[in-house]
GUPA-849562 format. One record per residue (C-alpha): residue number from 1; residue in three letters; x, y, z. Coordinates in Angstrom, 3 decimals, decimal comma. Example, Ala and Ser with C-alpha at 12.3 -4.5 7.8 and 13.67 -1.06 7.14 Angstrom:
% GUPA-849562
1 Ala 12,300 -4,500 7,800
2 Ser 13,670 -1,060 7,140
This chain:
% GUPA-849562
1 Unk -3,917 -6,487 12,029
2 Unk -5,297 -4,347 14,845
3 Unk -3,075 -1,984 16,767
4 Unk -1,730 -3,304 20,083
5 Unk -2,390 -1,138 23,136
6 Unk -0,670 -1,860 26,436
7 Unk -2,660 -0,745 29,487
8 Unk -0,431 -0,026 32,491
9 Unk -2,369 0,439 35,725
10 Unk -2,099 -1,075 39,201
11 Unk -5,899 -1,316 39,511
12 Unk -7,231 -4,567 38,031
13 Unk -10,709 -3,102 37,522
14 Unk -9,348 -0,246 35,415
15 Unk -7,282 -2,633 33,307
16 Unk -10,346 -4,815 32,739
17 Unk -12,687 -1,912 31,891
18 Unk -10,196 -0,338 29,491
19 Unk -9,344 -3,652 27,880
20 Unk -13,004 -4,472 27,269
21 Unk -13,759 -1,026 25,807
22 Unk -10,727 -1,063 23,535
23 Unk -11,336 -4,612 22,286
24 Unk -14,942 -3,682 21,447
25 Unk -13,505 -0,755 19,465
26 Unk -11,348 -3,178 17,464
27 Unk -7,961 -2,926 19,199
28 Unk -5,790 -5,692 20,584
29 Unk -4,832 -5,146 24,207
30 Unk -2,466 -6,430 26,806
31 Unk -2,001 -5,286 30,376
32 Unk 0,664 -4,701 32,980
33 Unk 0,094 -3,989 36,654
34 Unk 3,330 -2,059 37,187
35 Unk 6,121 -0,263 35,386
36 Unk 8,655 -3,097 35,394
37 Unk 6,111 -5,536 33,930
38 Unk 5,249 -2,925 31,309
39 Unk 8,896 -2,554 30,242
40 Unk 9,206 -6,326 29,908
41 Unk 5,985 -6,534 27,877
42 Unk 7,037 -3,693 25,562
43 Unk 10,394 -5,307 24,876
44 Unk 8,791 -8,707 24,159
45 Unk 5,772 -7,725 22,064
46 Unk 5,142 -5,057 19,445
47 Unk 3,272 -2,222 21,149
48 Unk 1,652 0,617 19,210
49 Unk 0,337 2,711 22,115
50 Unk 0,602 2,837 25,897
51 Unk -2,093 3,958 28,296
52 Unk -0,323 4,675 31,576
53 Unk -1,462 5,494 35,097
54 Unk 0,896 7,921 36,831
55 Unk 0,312 6,742 40,408
56 Unk 1,649 3,189 40,679
57 Unk 3,479 1,476 43,508
58 Unk 6,815 0,347 42,069
59 Unk 7,474 2,967 39,417
60 Unk 5,432 6,056 38,626
61 Unk 4,094 6,587 35,129
62 Unk 6,562 9,462 34,818
63 Unk 9,446 7,099 35,645
64 Unk 8,137 4,551 33,157
65 Unk 8,114 7,163 30,392
66 Unk 11,655 8,258 31,318
67 Unk 12,775 4,621 31,013
68 Unk 11,082 4,369 27,618
69 Unk 12,741 7,528 26,382
70 Unk 16,186 6,259 27,440
71 Unk 15,858 3,118 25,315
72 Unk 16,130 3,885 21,580
73 Unk 14,414 0,619 20,637
74 Unk 11,152 1,643 22,355
75 Unk 11,429 5,428 22,719
76 Unk 9,127 6,055 19,738
77 Unk 6,012 4,485 21,291
78 Unk 3,296 7,104 21,900
79 Unk 1,532 7,200 25,249
80 Unk -1,558 8,543 26,965
81 Unk -1,694 9,289 30,675
82 Unk -4,915 8,133 32,361
83 Unk -4,690 9,119 36,000
84 Unk -6,260 10,613 39,090
85 Unk -3,534 13,297 39,053
86 Unk -5,536 16,000 37,337
87 Unk -4,047 19,267 38,544
88 Unk -2,883 21,735 35,904
89 Unk 0,797 21,242 36,781
90 Unk 0,363 17,468 36,392
91 Unk -1,135 17,910 32,938
92 Unk 1,635 20,307 31,924
93 Unk 4,265 17,813 33,108
94 Unk 2,576 15,074 31,087
95 Unk 2,445 17,122 27,914
96 Unk 6,061 18,246 28,357
97 Unk 6,992 14,566 28,538
98 Unk 5,268 14,022 25,198
99 Unk 1,933 12,439 26,073
100 Unk -0,601 12,451 23,254
101 Unk -3,507 12,915 25,680
102 Unk -4,036 13,313 29,401
103 Unk -7,282 11,918 30,761
104 Unk -8,426 12,116 34,356
105 Unk -10,017 9,391 36,462
106 Unk -12,814 8,753 36,693
107 Unk -13,193 8,674 32,935
108 Unk -15,785 7,832 30,309
109 Unk -14,571 5,070 27,965
110 Unk -16,214 6,998 25,112
111 Unk -13,789 9,882 25,754
112 Unk -10,843 7,531 25,427
C-alpha cells in the first residue's frame, strides 16, 4: 500500500498541483484547505506525511504543528513545510519545530 500524504494549503491550485505530482510518483494523497480540516482528516484517516503551508487563514501551519504535537495519537507524523515564508528565521523556526524539509514557493515538484 502506498504512503498517504495529506496536503494542507489554502490555495486550491497548489493542492491540485502537489496532489497530481505525488500521485504520479506513486503516493496516495488527500487534501485539506485549512488547519481544522487537516486535524479532522488526520484523526479519521491514517496519514504518513503532512505537507503544510504556513500562511493559512484560520490556523497557521505553525499552529497546526503545535496542535499535532499536543495530541499523542498523531504527534509522531512527520511534516514538511511548503510556504512562501522563506526568510532564514522562518526556516530556523520550522526546523526547530521538527520539520523534515522546508521548501519555498514557488517550487519545482521535482524538488519535492
